[in-house]
Rosetta silent file (secondary structure, phi, psi, omega in degrees, C-alpha in Angstrom):
SEQUENCE: MARPLARDDSALNDWIVLLALVIAVVVVVGAYYVIFTPPPLPTPLVAQQGDTVSINYIGYFANDNLVFDTSLQSAAQDNVTYPKAYSFAWRSSWTPLQFAIGGGTVIPGFSDGVEGLSVGQSTTVSVPQNLGYGPANPSLIDVHDLVETVPVRVTTNETAFTATYGQSALSATNVTDPVYGWSATVAILGNVVQVTNSPYPGEAIRPYGAWHATVLSIDDTANNGTGIITIQNHLDPSMVDVLGGKTPAGQTFYLSSVDLAAGTYTLDFNKQVVGRTLVFQITVVSISSNV
SCORE:     score description
SCORE:     0.000 S_00000001
   1 L     0.000  129.569 -178.626 -180.624  -28.253    0.652 S_00000001
   2 L   -62.358  146.402  176.169 -176.939  -29.107    1.283 S_00000001
   3 L   -90.578  140.186  178.873 -174.395  -26.231    0.552 S_00000001
   4 L   -68.598  154.271  179.829 -171.542  -27.045   -1.920 S_00000001
   5 L   -59.667  133.643  179.786 -167.929  -27.313   -0.519 S_00000001
   6 L   -79.652  138.263  176.771 -166.048  -23.925   -0.541 S_00000001
   7 L   -71.964  130.368 -178.398 -162.724  -23.809   -2.470 S_00000001
   8 L   -81.106   86.524 -177.096 -159.612  -23.341   -0.234 S_00000001
   9 H   -67.986  -40.187 -175.856 -157.893  -20.407   -2.260 S_00000001
  10 H   -58.738  -45.671  176.553 -155.369  -19.746    0.461 S_00000001
  11 H   -63.027  -40.527  173.414 -153.765  -23.242    0.323 S_00000001
  12 H   -57.851  -37.789  177.091 -153.605  -22.977   -3.484 S_00000001
  13 H   -70.514  -39.140  176.147 -151.765  -19.725   -3.095 S_00000001
  14 H   -64.090  -39.423  174.106 -149.292  -21.192   -0.756 S_00000001
  15 H   -65.318  -36.191  175.039 -148.362  -23.880   -3.231 S_00000001
  16 H   -56.895  -57.517 -178.241 -148.031  -21.313   -5.983 S_00000001
  17 H   -55.095  -48.746 -177.901 -145.616  -19.267   -3.857 S_00000001
  18 H   -53.960  -47.769 -177.841 -143.641  -22.370   -2.817 S_00000001
  19 H   -63.551  -36.524  177.449 -143.225  -23.404   -6.456 S_00000001
  20 H   -66.529  -34.437  177.689 -142.126  -19.852   -7.345 S_00000001
  21 H   -68.294  -41.205  178.733 -139.523  -19.988   -4.655 S_00000001
  22 H   -63.466  -39.558  173.203 -138.198  -23.257   -5.741 S_00000001
  23 H   -62.583  -36.779  173.122 -137.961  -21.994   -9.246 S_00000001
  24 H   -61.231  -51.396  179.957 -136.198  -18.850   -8.132 S_00000001
  25 H   -52.701  -49.723 -174.945 -133.726  -20.913   -6.048 S_00000001
  26 H   -60.483  -42.477  178.501 -132.955  -23.115   -9.050 S_00000001
  27 H   -63.267  -48.167 -179.347 -132.378  -20.165  -11.327 S_00000001
  28 H   -61.440  -47.498 -177.720 -130.105  -18.373   -8.884 S_00000001
  29 H   -59.192  -46.268  169.976 -128.078  -21.397   -8.180 S_00000001
  30 H   -51.859  -45.970  179.941 -127.806  -22.176  -11.858 S_00000001
  31 H   -67.867  -30.092  179.998 -126.680  -18.703  -12.632 S_00000001
  32 H   -64.926  -49.193 -176.516 -124.140  -18.749   -9.786 S_00000001
  33 H   -65.277  -31.677  179.099 -122.510  -21.845  -11.237 S_00000001
  34 H   -72.057  -41.082 -179.687 -122.618  -20.532  -14.754 S_00000001
  35 H   -75.502  -47.676 -169.004 -121.141  -17.210  -13.748 S_00000001
  36 H  -101.660  -16.952  178.329 -118.782  -18.003  -10.957 S_00000001
  37 L   -91.573  117.433  178.443 -117.664  -21.585  -11.557 S_00000001
  38 L   -58.889  146.164  179.524 -114.814  -21.919  -14.109 S_00000001
  39 L   -67.344  151.366 -179.534 -115.283  -24.424  -16.888 S_00000001
  40 L   -61.708  140.687 -179.763 -113.310  -27.645  -16.413 S_00000001
  41 L   -63.818  141.593  172.026 -109.673  -27.614  -17.694 S_00000001
  42 L   -69.216  153.996 -175.981 -109.021  -29.433  -20.746 S_00000001
  43 L   -64.390  123.729 -176.806 -107.082  -32.665  -20.524 S_00000001
  44 L   -63.079  143.040  176.721 -103.321  -31.703  -20.904 S_00000001
  45 L   -67.410  127.052  175.155 -101.628  -32.974  -24.062 S_00000001
  46 E  -110.392  146.986  173.042  -99.031  -35.743  -23.154 S_00000001
  47 L   -61.692  129.536 -179.673  -96.123  -36.732  -25.306 S_00000001
  48 L  -132.748  170.121  178.506  -96.689  -39.953  -27.303 S_00000001
  49 L   -51.547  133.635 -179.547  -94.958  -42.036  -29.844 S_00000001
  50 L    90.072  -21.681  177.736  -94.584  -39.997  -33.057 S_00000001
  51 L   -70.450  148.387  175.231  -95.045  -36.556  -31.466 S_00000001
  52 E   -95.704  127.494 -172.575  -92.440  -33.840  -31.970 S_00000001
  53 E  -129.549  146.860  172.396  -91.248  -32.396  -28.687 S_00000001
  54 E  -106.917  133.069 -178.023  -88.909  -29.622  -27.561 S_00000001
  55 E  -135.151  143.606  168.052  -86.968  -30.470  -24.356 S_00000001
  56 E  -102.786  144.313 -173.271  -84.600  -28.733  -22.196 S_00000001
  57 E  -155.044  161.677  170.537  -82.171  -31.120  -20.366 S_00000001
  58 E  -133.083  123.984 -171.496  -79.081  -31.644  -18.359 S_00000001
  59 E  -117.861  131.802  178.836  -77.199  -34.856  -18.892 S_00000001
  60 E  -143.464  161.995 -177.770  -74.613  -36.130  -16.355 S_00000001
  61 E   -79.910  142.814 -172.790  -72.796  -39.399  -15.432 S_00000001
  62 L   -73.045  -30.976 -172.209  -74.484  -41.429  -12.743 S_00000001
  63 L   -78.078  -28.379 -175.643  -71.235  -42.375  -10.900 S_00000001
  64 L  -134.080    4.861  177.992  -69.776  -38.804  -10.435 S_00000001
  65 L    60.382   18.752  174.256  -72.493  -36.251  -11.442 S_00000001
  66 L   -76.561  127.725 -174.596  -70.192  -34.623  -14.016 S_00000001
  67 E   -86.836  126.182 -173.038  -72.237  -32.906  -16.686 S_00000001
  68 E  -103.590  -22.618 -175.977  -71.406  -34.047  -20.270 S_00000001
  69 E  -157.924  153.902  167.126  -74.199  -32.104  -22.167 S_00000001
  70 E  -162.044  155.817  173.474  -77.029  -29.532  -21.682 S_00000001
  71 L   -94.554   -9.578 -171.178  -79.362  -27.409  -23.696 S_00000001
  72 L   -98.244  126.330  179.402  -79.379  -24.697  -20.897 S_00000001
  73 H   -69.004  -31.170 -178.086  -76.836  -21.904  -21.040 S_00000001
  74 H   -62.697  -35.614  171.560  -77.483  -21.261  -17.360 S_00000001
  75 H   -72.912  -36.384 -179.977  -76.255  -24.772  -16.590 S_00000001
  76 H   -70.735  -35.139 -176.878  -73.376  -24.602  -18.947 S_00000001
  77 H   -78.781  -20.876 -172.050  -72.089  -21.416  -17.331 S_00000001
  78 L   -96.861   97.386 -176.954  -72.484  -22.755  -13.716 S_00000001
  79 L   -86.474   -9.410  179.645  -69.393  -24.934  -12.995 S_00000001
  80 L   -82.180  -60.057 -179.481  -70.148  -24.955   -9.234 S_00000001
  81 L   -62.659  -44.697 -172.673  -73.624  -26.488   -9.312 S_00000001
  82 L  -123.069   78.613 -175.148  -72.916  -28.334  -12.465 S_00000001
  83 L   -75.065  148.968 -159.721  -69.247  -29.369  -12.818 S_00000001
  84 E   -99.814  140.103  172.573  -68.281  -30.461  -16.219 S_00000001
  85 L   -78.450  166.903 -178.193  -66.819  -33.674  -17.674 S_00000001
  86 L   -56.940  -40.212 -172.691  -63.901  -33.596  -20.126 S_00000001
  87 L   -80.596   -2.174  174.425  -66.201  -34.155  -23.208 S_00000001
  88 L   -62.818  133.553 -175.733  -68.484  -31.180  -22.373 S_00000001
  89 L  -126.618  134.079  175.790  -68.369  -28.733  -25.208 S_00000001
  90 L   -77.223  144.274 -175.537  -69.462  -25.115  -25.356 S_00000001
  91 L  -102.336  164.695  175.667  -71.904  -24.071  -27.950 S_00000001
  92 L   -80.952  -27.904 -178.691  -72.505  -20.986  -30.121 S_00000001
  93 L  -152.582  153.697 -173.569  -76.179  -21.022  -29.037 S_00000001
  94 L  -125.608  117.126 -177.509  -78.356  -22.790  -26.496 S_00000001
  95 L  -138.188  155.210  177.654  -81.768  -23.962  -27.545 S_00000001
  96 L   -57.152  155.021  174.892  -84.161  -26.839  -26.491 S_00000001
  97 E   -88.452  121.209 -179.012  -83.584  -30.164  -28.212 S_00000001
  98 E  -111.734  133.741  177.665  -86.315  -31.053  -30.714 S_00000001
  99 E  -161.745  166.967  175.910  -86.988  -34.615  -31.933 S_00000001
 100 E   -89.171  131.132  178.410  -89.748  -37.088  -32.728 S_00000001
 101 L   -69.959  123.998  178.204  -90.400  -39.562  -30.020 S_00000001
 102 L    88.218    6.751 -174.845  -89.526  -42.988  -31.259 S_00000001
 103 L   -84.497  -12.136  174.684  -87.972  -41.494  -34.395 S_00000001
 104 L    87.463   10.206 -176.015  -84.505  -42.823  -33.651 S_00000001
 105 L   -95.207   -5.907  175.177  -82.661  -39.460  -33.653 S_00000001
 106 L  -133.065  165.939 -179.743  -81.905  -39.621  -29.867 S_00000001
 107 L   -67.112  144.089 -169.968  -80.890  -42.555  -27.702 S_00000001
 108 H   -54.306  -35.331 -177.916  -83.800  -44.848  -26.751 S_00000001
 109 H   -67.867  -33.935  175.942  -83.626  -44.224  -23.043 S_00000001
 110 H   -68.139  -47.148  179.293  -83.990  -40.394  -23.622 S_00000001
 111 H   -61.002  -42.789 -176.038  -86.900  -40.808  -25.878 S_00000001
 112 H   -72.681  -21.878  174.364  -88.745  -43.261  -23.652 S_00000001
 113 H   -68.991  -27.940 -175.621  -88.239  -40.850  -20.749 S_00000001
 114 H   -83.162  -35.377 -175.942  -90.097  -38.055  -22.455 S_00000001
 115 L   -57.240  131.718 -173.695  -93.081  -40.150  -23.318 S_00000001
 116 L    90.393    2.123 -177.275  -96.110  -39.449  -21.104 S_00000001
 117 L   -97.628  150.674  176.230  -94.962  -36.095  -20.045 S_00000001
 118 E  -105.729  162.933  174.684  -96.956  -32.825  -20.498 S_00000001
 119 L   -49.633  131.199  179.125  -95.759  -29.236  -21.333 S_00000001
 120 L    80.439  -10.863  170.803  -93.860  -27.827  -18.336 S_00000001
 121 L   -72.854  146.635  177.111  -93.462  -31.213  -16.603 S_00000001
 122 E  -122.366  155.340  167.903  -90.037  -32.223  -15.423 S_00000001
 123 E  -159.978  168.283  174.571  -88.527  -35.686  -14.535 S_00000001
 124 E  -116.723  127.406 -171.162  -85.252  -37.332  -14.058 S_00000001
 125 E  -115.062  130.997  179.112  -84.412  -40.225  -16.214 S_00000001
 126 E  -104.711  125.473 -174.358  -81.572  -42.931  -15.583 S_00000001
 127 E  -119.315  108.188  173.891  -80.431  -44.448  -18.905 S_00000001
 128 L   -66.797  155.508 -175.990  -78.380  -47.772  -18.746 S_00000001
 129 H   -52.749  -35.567 -177.601  -75.831  -48.275  -21.418 S_00000001
 130 H   -66.590  -28.157  174.890  -78.029  -50.760  -23.419 S_00000001
 131 H   -98.107    3.887 -176.412  -80.639  -47.811  -23.805 S_00000001
 132 L  -117.324 -117.180 -173.520  -77.830  -45.241  -24.268 S_00000001
 133 L  -105.070   11.732  170.676  -74.711  -45.390  -26.349 S_00000001
 134 L    91.129 -178.853 -176.344  -73.919  -49.128  -25.897 S_00000001
 135 L   -78.584  154.561  177.198  -70.944  -50.940  -24.246 S_00000001
 136 L   -75.373  146.573  175.471  -67.378  -49.643  -24.361 S_00000001
 137 L   -86.104  102.711 -177.192  -64.879  -51.298  -26.674 S_00000001
 138 H   -44.990  -30.709 -177.694  -62.160  -52.814  -24.477 S_00000001
 139 H   -73.129   -4.008  178.602  -59.527  -52.649  -27.053 S_00000001
 140 H  -106.896   15.691 -178.341  -59.768  -48.815  -26.785 S_00000001
 141 E  -115.578  126.434 -177.969  -58.939  -48.772  -23.062 S_00000001
 142 E  -120.702  128.972  175.372  -55.237  -48.498  -22.124 S_00000001
 143 E  -105.953  135.018 -177.427  -53.804  -48.969  -18.618 S_00000001
 144 E  -129.717  159.123  174.377  -50.540  -47.371  -17.718 S_00000001
 145 E   -83.393  138.134  179.951  -48.294  -47.207  -14.732 S_00000001
 146 L   -58.802  -42.483  167.245  -48.254  -43.998  -12.752 S_00000001
 147 E   -98.096  102.517 -170.259  -44.386  -44.485  -12.740 S_00000001
 148 E  -118.838  165.929  173.024  -43.811  -45.454  -16.399 S_00000001
 149 E  -123.568  155.797 -174.150  -40.918  -45.553  -18.668 S_00000001
 150 E  -131.242  140.082 -172.701  -40.142  -44.264  -22.077 S_00000001
 151 E   -70.544  149.640  172.130  -37.303  -45.283  -24.392 S_00000001
 152 L   -69.667  -54.123 -175.196  -34.411  -42.782  -24.773 S_00000001
 153 E  -107.897  127.590 -179.891  -33.891  -43.788  -28.411 S_00000001
 154 E  -115.030  133.485  176.949  -36.796  -44.514  -30.770 S_00000001
 155 E  -111.526  133.692 -178.042  -36.282  -46.007  -34.238 S_00000001
 156 E  -147.237 -168.462  177.230  -38.830  -45.317  -36.895 S_00000001
 157 L  -117.346  168.350 -175.932  -39.315  -44.581  -40.563 S_00000001
 158 H   -66.940  -33.938  178.983  -39.768  -41.201  -42.285 S_00000001
 159 H   -67.946  -42.721 -179.553  -43.559  -41.696  -42.842 S_00000001
 160 H   -67.437  -36.527 -171.517  -44.080  -42.591  -39.139 S_00000001
 161 H   -67.058  -48.699 -178.781  -41.797  -39.750  -38.018 S_00000001
 162 H   -61.568  -39.694  176.900  -43.845  -37.207  -40.051 S_00000001
 163 H   -58.754  -43.078 -177.318  -47.097  -38.592  -38.782 S_00000001
 164 H   -79.139  -43.705 -167.051  -45.886  -38.133  -35.136 S_00000001
 165 H   -99.546  -11.978  177.958  -43.818  -34.960  -35.302 S_00000001
 166 L    76.422   14.954 -176.819  -45.810  -33.080  -38.028 S_00000001
 167 L  -155.989  165.420 -178.387  -42.633  -32.405  -40.097 S_00000001
 168 L   -82.661  153.853 -173.112  -40.217  -34.171  -42.326 S_00000001
 169 L   -85.727  129.288 -176.404  -37.261  -35.839  -40.756 S_00000001
 170 L  -130.466  124.497 -177.382  -33.947  -33.828  -41.149 S_00000001
 171 L   -67.357  146.832  178.688  -30.701  -35.298  -39.692 S_00000001
 172 L    63.246   28.523  176.124  -29.049  -33.386  -36.878 S_00000001
 173 L  -110.828  164.994  177.465  -32.084  -31.199  -36.194 S_00000001
 174 E  -109.360  146.490  178.852  -33.989  -30.889  -32.920 S_00000001
 175 E  -136.655  167.170  176.966  -37.727  -31.501  -32.561 S_00000001
 176 E  -106.772  126.430  176.072  -40.132  -31.334  -29.654 S_00000001
 177 L   -57.488  126.976 -173.755  -41.771  -34.509  -28.470 S_00000001
 178 L   -79.565   -8.896  170.935  -45.504  -34.218  -29.084 S_00000001
 179 L   -97.356  -45.744 -166.292  -46.474  -36.172  -25.930 S_00000001
 180 L  -105.580  -20.164  177.935  -44.057  -35.139  -23.344 S_00000001
 181 L    82.666    4.712 -179.562  -42.767  -31.763  -24.656 S_00000001
 182 L   -91.697  174.815 -176.255  -39.141  -32.380  -24.125 S_00000001
 183 E   -78.076  149.723  174.737  -36.351  -31.853  -26.771 S_00000001
 184 E  -147.377  154.474 -173.833  -35.238  -34.617  -29.019 S_00000001
 185 E  -111.956  143.099 -174.735  -32.496  -34.992  -31.620 S_00000001
 186 E  -106.252  133.992  168.755  -33.050  -36.502  -35.176 S_00000001
 187 E  -131.590  139.876 -179.001  -30.613  -38.770  -36.896 S_00000001
 188 E  -114.698  123.689  179.953  -31.151  -40.433  -40.297 S_00000001
 189 E  -123.496   89.472 -178.394  -29.275  -43.770  -41.035 S_00000001
 190 L    70.417 -120.602 -178.867  -30.221  -44.912  -44.508 S_00000001
 191 L   -89.912   -1.817 -176.141  -34.015  -45.635  -44.414 S_00000001
 192 E  -107.205  138.076 -178.579  -34.189  -45.409  -40.646 S_00000001
 193 E  -108.820  121.726 -175.999  -34.934  -42.478  -38.591 S_00000001
 194 E  -112.945  123.917  178.692  -33.571  -42.440  -34.992 S_00000001
 195 E  -109.824  130.630  179.823  -34.920  -39.964  -32.411 S_00000001
 196 E  -111.098  107.893 -179.161  -32.998  -39.447  -29.193 S_00000001
 197 E   -79.051  141.757 -164.622  -35.100  -37.987  -26.533 S_00000001
 198 L  -130.958   56.498  170.991  -33.196  -35.552  -24.327 S_00000001
 199 L   -75.837  174.899  171.668  -35.038  -34.677  -21.050 S_00000001
 200 L  -132.348  157.441 -177.522  -33.095  -34.144  -17.849 S_00000001
 201 L   -60.836  134.227  174.418  -33.775  -35.603  -14.365 S_00000001
 202 L    91.060   -3.431  174.156  -36.218  -33.480  -12.376 S_00000001
 203 L   -56.727  139.775  165.878  -37.743  -31.806  -15.622 S_00000001
 204 E   -91.281  130.387 -176.318  -41.354  -30.943  -15.190 S_00000001
 205 E  -133.706  165.373  174.165  -43.377  -32.044  -18.160 S_00000001
 206 L  -130.381   93.929 -179.187  -47.068  -32.301  -19.187 S_00000001
 207 H   -55.297  129.495 -178.616  -47.957  -35.397  -21.043 S_00000001
 208 H    64.328    5.788 -169.862  -50.439  -34.634  -23.839 S_00000001
 209 H    67.289   13.945 -174.387  -50.627  -31.121  -22.341 S_00000001
 210 L  -101.129  -34.881 -178.961  -53.092  -32.586  -19.924 S_00000001
 211 L  -152.261  170.231 -173.736  -51.474  -33.187  -16.617 S_00000001
 212 L   -89.948  143.616  177.239  -48.213  -32.720  -14.627 S_00000001
 213 E  -148.271  159.865 -179.437  -45.352  -35.231  -14.566 S_00000001
 214 E  -133.710  133.417  173.865  -41.738  -35.285  -13.502 S_00000001
 215 E   -73.452  115.718 -178.365  -38.751  -37.026  -15.144 S_00000001
 216 E   -81.402  -43.309  174.660  -37.356  -39.119  -12.230 S_00000001
 217 E  -163.380  174.027 -173.182  -34.280  -40.463  -13.993 S_00000001
 218 E  -138.607  124.572  170.767  -32.554  -41.356  -17.285 S_00000001
 219 E  -113.948  108.274 -176.992  -30.497  -44.526  -17.993 S_00000001
 220 L   -68.698  -34.145 -168.592  -28.732  -44.123  -21.394 S_00000001
 221 L   -97.551   -7.529 -176.943  -27.464  -47.781  -21.425 S_00000001
 222 L   -62.736  162.952  175.459  -30.487  -49.701  -20.351 S_00000001
 223 H    50.155   50.447  175.737  -32.344  -52.192  -22.722 S_00000001
 224 H    54.265   40.881  176.851  -29.192  -52.809  -24.786 S_00000001
 225 H   100.612  -18.394 -179.649  -28.617  -49.104  -25.647 S_00000001
 226 L   -63.800  -33.503 -179.885  -32.210  -48.140  -26.174 S_00000001
 227 L    84.897  153.299 -178.996  -32.132  -46.355  -22.869 S_00000001
 228 E  -134.010  129.543  170.454  -34.920  -45.808  -20.274 S_00000001
 229 E  -106.734  122.749 -177.807  -36.507  -42.545  -19.187 S_00000001
 230 E  -100.616  128.071 -172.681  -38.500  -42.963  -15.905 S_00000001
 231 E  -121.906  133.858  168.982  -41.548  -40.667  -15.424 S_00000001
 232 E  -101.378  115.237  179.449  -43.769  -40.008  -12.403 S_00000001
 233 E   -86.033  125.796 -173.212  -47.193  -38.975  -13.454 S_00000001
 234 L   -97.623   79.854 -173.243  -49.014  -36.791  -10.937 S_00000001
 235 L  -128.311  142.484  175.163  -52.531  -38.064  -11.159 S_00000001
 236 L  -138.064  173.585 -171.209  -55.244  -38.795   -8.569 S_00000001
 237 H   -62.701  -29.786  177.325  -58.928  -39.967   -8.591 S_00000001
 238 H   -53.195  -27.598 -169.776  -60.263  -36.335   -8.536 S_00000001
 239 H   -91.618    2.588  179.947  -59.078  -35.918  -12.064 S_00000001
 240 L   -71.105  130.665 -179.204  -61.136  -38.917  -13.420 S_00000001
 241 L    75.891   -4.859 -170.650  -63.574  -37.887  -16.186 S_00000001
 242 L  -106.394  -33.986 -172.658  -62.263  -34.313  -15.986 S_00000001
 243 L  -102.330  147.559  166.283  -58.914  -34.649  -17.793 S_00000001
 244 E  -173.667 -170.781 -173.505  -58.240  -35.802  -21.417 S_00000001
 245 E  -179.605 -164.030  177.839  -56.528  -35.007  -24.581 S_00000001
 246 E  -131.128  148.049  175.730  -55.377  -36.099  -28.043 S_00000001
 247 L   -82.849  168.682  179.811  -52.566  -38.314  -29.297 S_00000001
 248 L   -60.840  -20.957  178.059  -50.275  -36.922  -32.109 S_00000001
 249 L   -86.207   -2.421  176.832  -52.404  -38.988  -34.530 S_00000001
 250 L    94.996    7.653  177.740  -55.511  -37.034  -33.424 S_00000001
 251 L   -79.716  124.940 -177.675  -57.151  -39.764  -31.256 S_00000001
 252 E   -80.635  136.193  177.338  -59.287  -38.343  -28.369 S_00000001
 253 E  -145.377  164.897  174.180  -59.062  -39.988  -24.960 S_00000001
 254 E  -138.234  156.868  175.913  -60.151  -39.117  -21.355 S_00000001
 255 E   -76.851  104.269 -167.828  -58.821  -40.217  -18.024 S_00000001
 256 E   -99.306  -14.602  179.476  -61.186  -42.964  -16.881 S_00000001
 257 E  -164.052  143.412  165.050  -59.461  -44.329  -13.800 S_00000001
 258 E  -130.236  124.457 -171.890  -56.624  -43.714  -11.293 S_00000001
 259 E  -117.733  100.482  177.620  -55.936  -46.573   -9.016 S_00000001
 260 L   -66.880  -38.566 -175.314  -53.292  -45.281   -6.388 S_00000001
 261 L   -72.531  -33.687  177.242  -53.028  -48.648   -4.587 S_00000001
 262 L   -83.322  -17.417  179.442  -52.294  -50.480   -7.878 S_00000001
 263 L    74.767   36.183 -179.518  -50.114  -47.550   -9.065 S_00000001
 264 E  -135.519  158.470  167.087  -51.943  -47.233  -12.417 S_00000001
 265 E  -129.245  162.630 -174.390  -54.036  -44.925  -14.532 S_00000001
 266 E  -132.050  134.445  172.720  -56.266  -45.616  -17.427 S_00000001
 267 E  -105.272  130.359  179.153  -56.815  -43.737  -20.687 S_00000001
 268 E  -114.416  126.872 -174.158  -60.107  -44.476  -22.515 S_00000001
 269 L   -97.505   -6.814  169.062  -60.327  -43.856  -26.214 S_00000001
 270 L   -65.401  157.967  172.364  -64.086  -44.624  -26.366 S_00000001
 271 L   -63.336  146.564 -168.306  -66.370  -41.609  -26.394 S_00000001
 272 L   -66.106  -17.099  175.720  -66.940  -40.607  -22.899 S_00000001
 273 L   -86.003   -9.126 -173.340  -70.761  -41.383  -22.932 S_00000001
 274 L   -85.253  141.791 -178.155  -70.186  -44.952  -24.113 S_00000001
 275 L    66.871   28.251 -172.609  -70.498  -47.849  -21.607 S_00000001
 276 L  -130.004  150.827  165.262  -71.900  -45.546  -18.972 S_00000001
 277 L   -83.840  124.660 -172.031  -75.219  -45.017  -17.073 S_00000001
 278 E  -108.565  145.467  175.293  -76.317  -41.569  -18.021 S_00000001
 279 E  -120.131  134.884 -174.424  -78.841  -39.401  -15.969 S_00000001
 280 E  -125.403  135.696  165.670  -80.944  -36.710  -17.664 S_00000001
 281 E  -101.945  127.870 -164.635  -83.045  -33.993  -15.890 S_00000001
 282 E  -125.434  130.049  164.398  -85.737  -33.332  -18.486 S_00000001
 283 E  -129.461  129.920 -174.510  -88.356  -30.554  -18.929 S_00000001
 284 E   -86.083  129.306  177.284  -90.835  -30.461  -21.817 S_00000001
 285 E   -97.183  -36.800  175.249  -91.066  -27.149  -23.426 S_00000001
 286 E  -160.375  155.338  170.550  -93.624  -27.994  -26.217 S_00000001
 287 E  -131.891  131.015  174.385  -95.440  -30.836  -27.935 S_00000001
 288 E  -113.235  112.018 -176.684  -96.629  -31.059  -31.402 S_00000001
 289 L   -76.499  136.631 -176.821  -98.938  -33.929  -31.817 S_00000001
 290 L  -110.236   10.713  177.212  -98.615  -35.863  -35.110 S_00000001
 291 L   -77.648    0.000    0.000 -101.784  -37.957  -34.436 S_00000001
């Protein structure tokens, strides 16, 4: 009689051991990744239309890098790294700018530049005038000669005199010219007020209290007795965007050009950011999603 086949228990045991090893490896590898592999970082929140953001920024003019505004006290205090434009104003406190993207509270170019950034991210944005403060008004731009003339005698009325000199007109009194700072004598002839300017040749003056000038000469008889005072203004291109002042009527201006070849300088009564390409260094401090 034939004998039945014997079962190969050793081979079966080998398979069981192999399976156990595979299971052990899977468990160990899985545990390693669970314990030692950090979870994936969440997708960072990026600024979108309608979000409220807080931004630190430094704003400067593209043509000369003069800073006109910033939210950072460190930049405000540093006039070496960040030289300032005439319109730059010191604040009582320095905090990030908060606004809603697309809400219309900041210029479009600034708002557009923030969109798509995440917290802590920085960028530099160039804003042309059409996305900034718009074009300048040409009627608010005055060109003068570096060597210019002023009448010796000015005829006006009492209302205009008071507006210019800040006091009532009294005959035979002396006043100080509000632009040039020299002495002048007042005479009243009926309803007419005549002011006679009285500088002297070589006198050092400061027009609008902003820059230096010198009285070159005085001709009392020129222009049919009106007289001419000739002034040399000591201005150069390095002063552009840095100097400015106010007229007696309170109108603010800044020095926007000095052309030595043409012998002219330009006073601009537009706001200094108008008609300019502006550059902003921007860093996002926080984002509050309104979605």
